[in-house]
C-alpha positions as CSV (number, residue, x, y, z in Angstrom):
1,M,2.4,-28.9,105.1
2,D,0.0,-31.7,104.0
3,I,2.2,-34.1,101.9
4,I,5.8,-35.1,102.0
5,V,7.1,-36.6,98.7
6,L,10.0,-38.9,99.1
7,K,12.8,-39.2,96.7
8,P,13.1,-42.4,94.4
9,G,15.1,-44.9,96.3
10,A,14.3,-43.5,99.8
11,T,15.0,-46.1,102.4
12,E,12.6,-47.5,105.0
13,E,14.8,-46.0,107.7
14,E,14.4,-42.6,106.4
15,L,10.6,-43.1,106.2
16,K,10.5,-44.1,109.8
17,R,12.4,-41.1,110.8
18,I,10.0,-38.9,109.1
19,V,7.0,-40.7,110.7
20,K,8.5,-40.3,114.0
21,K,9.1,-36.6,113.7
22,L,5.4,-36.2,112.8
23,E,4.2,-38.4,115.7
24,H,6.4,-36.0,117.8
25,R,4.3,-33.0,116.8
26,G,0.9,-34.9,117.5
27,L,0.4,-35.7,113.9
28,K,-0.1,-38.9,112.0
29,A,1.3,-40.3,108.6
30,N,-0.6,-42.2,106.0
31,I,1.8,-43.8,103.6
32,S,0.9,-44.3,100.0
33,K,3.5,-46.0,97.9
34,G,3.1,-45.6,94.1
35,T,5.2,-47.0,91.2
36,E,7.7,-44.2,91.3
37,R,7.1,-42.2,94.5
38,T,6.1,-42.9,98.1
39,I,3.9,-40.0,99.4
40,V,3.4,-39.3,103.1
41,G,-0.1,-38.0,103.9
42,V,0.3,-35.7,107.2
43,I,-3.1,-36.1,109.3
44,G,-4.1,-33.6,111.9
45,D,-3.9,-30.0,112.4
46,T,-0.9,-29.0,110.0
47,S,-1.4,-25.3,110.7
48,K,0.5,-25.6,113.7
49,I,3.6,-26.5,111.7
50,T,5.8,-23.3,111.5
51,E,7.7,-22.5,108.3
52,E,11.0,-23.4,110.1
53,E,9.6,-26.7,111.1
54,E,8.5,-27.4,107.4
55,N,11.9,-26.4,106.1
56,A,13.6,-28.8,108.6
57,I,11.4,-31.7,107.3
58,R,12.2,-30.7,103.7
59,L,15.9,-31.1,104.5
60,M,15.7,-34.6,106.1
61,P,17.2,-37.4,104.2
62,G,14.9,-39.0,101.8
63,V,12.6,-36.1,101.3
64,E,12.1,-34.6,97.8
65,D,9.5,-31.9,98.4
66,V,6.9,-30.9,101.1
67,M,3.6,-29.6,99.8
68,R,0.3,-28.0,101.0
69,I,-3.1,-29.2,99.9
70,L,-5.6,-26.3,99.7
71,K,-8.5,-28.6,99.3
72,P,-9.9,-29.5,102.7
73,Y,-10.1,-33.2,101.8
74,K,-6.5,-34.4,101.8
75,L,-6.5,-38.1,101.6
76,A,-9.2,-38.5,99.0
77,S,-7.6,-35.6,96.9
78,R,-5.8,-36.5,93.6
79,D,-3.0,-34.1,94.8
80,F,-2.1,-36.8,97.6
81,K,-2.5,-39.8,95.0
82,S,-2.4,-39.2,91.5
83,E,-3.0,-42.9,90.5
84,D,-6.4,-44.3,90.6
85,T,-7.3,-46.4,93.5
86,T,-8.2,-49.9,92.8
87,I,-10.0,-52.1,95.3
88,D,-10.0,-56.0,95.1
89,V,-12.9,-57.8,96.5
90,M,-12.7,-61.5,96.2
91,G,-10.9,-61.2,92.8
92,Q,-13.0,-58.7,91.4
93,T,-11.2,-55.1,90.9
94,I,-13.1,-52.1,91.4
95,G,-11.7,-48.9,89.6
96,G,-9.8,-51.0,86.9
97,K,-10.8,-51.6,83.3
98,K,-13.6,-53.7,84.1
99,I,-16.8,-52.1,85.0
100,Q,-18.4,-53.9,87.9
101,V,-22.0,-54.6,88.1
102,I,-23.8,-54.9,91.6
103,A,-27.2,-56.2,91.2
104,G,-30.1,-57.6,93.4
105,P,-33.2,-56.6,95.2
106,C,-33.4,-53.5,97.4
107,A,-34.3,-55.6,100.4
108,V,-33.8,-59.3,101.2
109,E,-37.3,-60.7,101.6
110,N,-36.7,-64.5,101.8
111,K,-33.7,-66.8,100.7
112,T,-35.5,-68.7,97.7
113,M,-36.2,-65.2,96.1
114,L,-32.6,-64.1,96.9
115,M,-31.0,-67.1,95.5
116,G,-33.0,-67.1,92.3
117,I,-32.2,-63.4,91.7
118,A,-28.5,-64.0,92.5
119,E,-28.3,-67.0,89.9
120,K,-30.0,-65.0,87.3
121,V,-27.9,-61.9,87.6
122,K,-24.5,-63.9,87.8
123,D,-25.6,-65.4,84.6
124,A,-26.2,-62.2,83.1
125,G,-22.7,-60.9,84.0
126,A,-23.2,-59.3,87.5
127,T,-20.2,-59.5,89.6
128,F,-21.8,-58.7,93.0
129,I,-25.0,-59.3,94.9
130,R,-26.7,-56.7,96.6
131,G,-29.4,-56.7,99.1
132,G,-30.6,-54.7,102.3
133,A,-31.1,-56.5,105.6
134,F,-31.4,-53.4,107.7
135,K,-33.7,-51.1,105.6
136,P,-34.0,-47.3,106.2
137,R,-37.4,-46.4,105.0
138,T,-39.1,-43.1,104.8
139,S,-42.2,-44.5,106.8
140,P,-41.7,-46.3,110.1
141,Y,-44.5,-48.5,109.1
142,S,-42.8,-49.8,106.0
143,F,-40.8,-53.0,105.7
144,Q,-37.5,-52.6,107.8
145,G,-35.6,-55.7,106.6
146,L,-34.9,-59.2,108.1
147,G,-31.9,-58.1,110.1
148,E,-29.2,-61.0,110.7
149,E,-31.5,-63.6,109.1
150,G,-31.2,-61.4,105.9
151,L,-27.5,-61.2,106.2
152,K,-27.3,-65.2,106.5
153,Y,-29.2,-65.4,103.5
154,L,-26.7,-63.2,101.6
155,A,-23.8,-65.1,103.1
156,D,-25.5,-68.4,101.8
157,V,-25.8,-66.8,98.3
158,R,-22.2,-66.0,98.3
159,E,-21.3,-69.5,99.1
160,K,-23.3,-70.8,96.4
161,T,-22.6,-68.4,93.5
162,G,-19.3,-66.9,94.5
163,L,-20.8,-63.2,94.2
164,P,-19.4,-61.0,97.0
165,V,-22.1,-59.4,99.2
166,V,-22.8,-55.5,99.4
167,T,-25.2,-54.6,102.1
168,E,-26.1,-51.4,104.0
169,L,-25.0,-50.5,107.6
170,M,-27.2,-47.8,109.3
171,D,-26.3,-48.0,113.0
172,P,-22.8,-48.3,114.5
173,R,-24.4,-50.9,117.1
174,D,-24.8,-53.2,114.0
175,I,-21.2,-53.1,112.7
176,E,-19.9,-56.2,114.2
177,V,-22.9,-58.5,112.7
178,I,-22.4,-56.7,109.4
179,L,-18.6,-57.5,109.3
180,K,-19.4,-61.1,109.6
181,Y,-21.2,-61.2,106.5
182,A,-20.7,-58.6,104.1
183,D,-17.8,-58.1,101.8
184,I,-18.6,-54.3,101.0
185,I,-20.3,-52.1,103.5
186,Q,-22.7,-49.5,102.0
187,I,-23.4,-46.3,103.8
188,G,-26.6,-44.8,102.3
189,A,-27.5,-41.4,101.3
190,R,-29.3,-40.6,104.5
191,N,-26.1,-41.4,106.6
192,M,-23.4,-39.7,104.3
193,Q,-23.0,-37.3,107.1
194,N,-23.6,-39.6,110.2
195,F,-20.0,-38.8,111.2
196,R,-20.0,-41.2,114.0
197,L,-20.9,-44.0,111.6
198,L,-18.3,-42.9,109.1
199,L,-15.5,-43.1,111.8
200,E,-16.7,-46.5,112.9
201,V,-16.4,-48.0,109.4
202,G,-13.1,-46.0,108.8
203,A,-11.8,-48.2,111.6
204,C,-12.6,-51.6,110.0
205,N,-11.0,-53.6,107.1
206,K,-13.8,-53.7,104.7
207,P,-14.3,-51.6,101.4
208,I,-16.9,-48.9,102.0
209,L,-19.6,-47.9,99.3
210,L,-20.3,-44.3,100.3
211,K,-23.6,-42.9,98.7
212,R,-24.0,-39.2,98.0
213,G,-26.4,-37.4,100.3
214,L,-29.8,-36.4,99.2
215,S,-28.6,-32.7,98.8
216,A,-24.9,-33.0,99.3
217,T,-22.5,-31.1,97.2
218,I,-19.5,-32.9,95.8
219,K,-17.1,-31.2,98.4
220,E,-19.4,-32.4,101.3
221,W,-19.5,-35.8,99.8
222,L,-15.5,-35.9,99.7
223,M,-15.4,-34.6,103.1
224,A,-17.5,-37.5,104.3
225,A,-15.1,-39.9,102.4
226,E,-12.1,-38.1,104.1
227,Y,-13.7,-39.0,107.6
228,I,-13.6,-42.7,106.6
229,M,-10.1,-42.4,105.3
230,S,-8.8,-40.5,108.3
231,K,-9.3,-43.5,110.5
232,G,-7.1,-45.7,108.3
233,N,-9.5,-47.3,105.6
234,Q,-8.5,-46.2,102.3
235,N,-10.8,-48.4,100.4
236,V,-13.7,-46.1,99.8
237,I,-16.1,-46.4,96.6
238,L,-18.1,-43.4,95.8
239,C,-21.7,-44.0,94.6
240,E,-23.7,-41.2,92.7
241,R,-27.4,-42.0,93.1
242,G,-29.1,-38.7,92.4
243,I,-29.6,-35.5,94.2
244,R,-32.8,-33.9,95.3
245,T,-33.9,-31.0,93.1
246,F,-37.1,-29.2,92.1
247,E,-37.8,-31.8,89.3
248,T,-40.6,-34.3,90.2
249,A,-40.5,-36.4,86.9
250,T,-38.1,-38.5,88.3
251,R,-37.5,-39.8,92.1
252,N,-34.1,-37.8,92.1
253,T,-32.0,-35.9,89.6
254,L,-29.0,-38.1,88.5
255,D,-25.8,-35.8,88.3
256,L,-23.9,-37.9,85.8
257,S,-21.5,-34.7,85.6
258,A,-20.4,-35.9,88.9
259,V,-18.5,-38.7,87.5
260,P,-15.9,-36.9,85.3
261,V,-15.8,-34.2,88.1
262,L,-14.8,-36.8,90.6
263,K,-12.4,-38.4,88.3
264,Q,-10.5,-35.0,88.2
265,L,-10.6,-34.3,92.0
266,T,-10.1,-37.8,93.6
267,H,-8.4,-41.0,93.0
268,L,-11.3,-43.0,94.4
269,P,-13.4,-45.3,92.3
270,V,-16.9,-43.9,91.3
271,I,-19.9,-46.1,90.5
272,V,-23.5,-45.0,89.7
273,D,-26.9,-46.3,91.0
274,P,-29.5,-45.4,88.2
275,S,-32.3,-47.2,90.0
276,H,-32.5,-44.9,93.1
277,A,-31.8,-41.9,90.9
278,V,-34.6,-42.1,88.6
279,G,-37.0,-44.3,90.6
280,K,-38.8,-45.6,87.4
281,L,-38.0,-48.7,85.6
282,A,-38.2,-47.1,82.1
283,Y,-35.3,-44.7,83.0
284,V,-33.1,-47.2,84.5
285,A,-31.5,-48.7,81.4
286,P,-30.9,-45.3,79.6
287,M,-29.2,-44.0,82.6
288,A,-27.1,-47.0,83.2
289,K,-25.9,-46.6,79.7
290,A,-25.1,-43.0,80.2
291,A,-23.2,-43.8,83.2
292,V,-20.8,-46.2,81.6
293,A,-20.4,-43.6,78.6
294,A,-19.5,-40.8,81.4
295,G,-16.8,-43.0,82.9
296,A,-18.2,-44.9,85.9
297,D,-16.2,-47.7,87.4
298,G,-19.4,-49.8,88.3
299,L,-23.1,-49.8,88.4
300,L,-25.7,-50.5,91.3
301,I,-28.9,-51.9,89.9
302,E,-32.0,-53.3,91.6
303,V,-33.3,-56.6,90.3
304,H,-36.4,-58.4,91.4
305,T,-38.2,-61.6,90.0
306,N,-41.7,-59.9,90.8
307,P,-41.4,-56.2,91.2
308,E,-45.2,-55.8,91.5
309,E,-44.9,-57.6,94.8
310,A,-41.5,-56.3,96.0
311,L,-41.4,-55.1,99.7
312,S,-39.2,-52.2,98.9
313,D,-38.6,-50.1,95.7
314,G,-40.4,-52.4,93.2
315,E,-41.3,-49.6,90.7
316,Q,-37.6,-49.3,90.0
317,S,-36.5,-52.8,89.9
318,L,-35.7,-54.8,86.7
319,K,-36.8,-58.2,86.1
320,P,-34.0,-60.7,85.5
321,D,-34.6,-60.8,81.6
322,E,-34.6,-57.0,81.4
323,F,-31.4,-56.9,83.3
324,K,-29.9,-59.5,81.0
325,K,-30.8,-57.6,78.0
326,L,-29.4,-54.3,79.6
327,M,-26.1,-56.2,80.4
328,K,-25.8,-57.0,76.7
329,E,-26.6,-53.5,75.5
330,L,-23.9,-52.1,77.9
331,K,-21.0,-54.1,76.3
332,P,-20.6,-52.0,73.2
333,I,-20.9,-48.8,75.2
334,A,-18.2,-50.0,77.4
335,A,-16.0,-50.9,74.7
336,A,-16.5,-47.4,73.0
337,V,-14.8,-45.9,76.0
338,G,-11.9,-48.4,76.6
339,R,-13.7,-50.5,79.3
340,E,-15.3,-53.9,79.4
341,I,-18.3,-55.2,81.2
């Protein structure tokens, strides 16, 4: 027993009795109210519920049906919620008809540079600003970010441009400072299975952008999302950013098939990061276009005014004029698949 489907018109009192019965058995309830049905997701070890207990719940007032979800991820499954999840961030809807574009430098380097980029990407049509203040790098000697100073710069940019802020959280010890400044918290590929971190962000009230791990399967990725959702935070955005394969022509292999696969398996919004996927400037625009055609709900694109001198990932960063050109070229592709950008 993993899902309890309520009858149309079921009362709040009937719902409360169902929740109380689940809590009495040591289980928790996640309530999803759709346009036609209310569904109660049962969280916990449902294997201990006997067939007799399941039938008793099925007979409770207001209950239409009791179902089992065979997939290991419950709350993230489309079996639990058939309607697409949409997430509102400062008036921008992720998962709706409009394809949201998150743009900015890989790392926040200084306030002047960041403000200049933000103004240019907004003018081109970007709807979010991105930038890393705490940077996980392969080498311990590489630039590691400005920390809270960088977060303050991002907040200043939001105040001036109105662009919501997306930034990465690496360490549970930094969650309080990140919550002060971020509108969306990014969990990077290296931390996709940092379960302690996932549980921490699951307990907060900010949307979470969860990047796919370096070699993670789609099932493992959705299970990571389930960790977040199991703590009460349902606002999870999945981000395909390429996976590690034998191919070396690109930084990673961008798995665009993941977009339609996820659209079938989960109700969560799906965005694509072509910059980190290919790692080379020449391939970013073609893959961004392909991602839109594949049905992505958004794009995460790195933009820098002077990529040659960028402190992080300059080789994959578009210049503002290149980004503006790409945004124009994306519009007819979005329209062709019934979306807008």
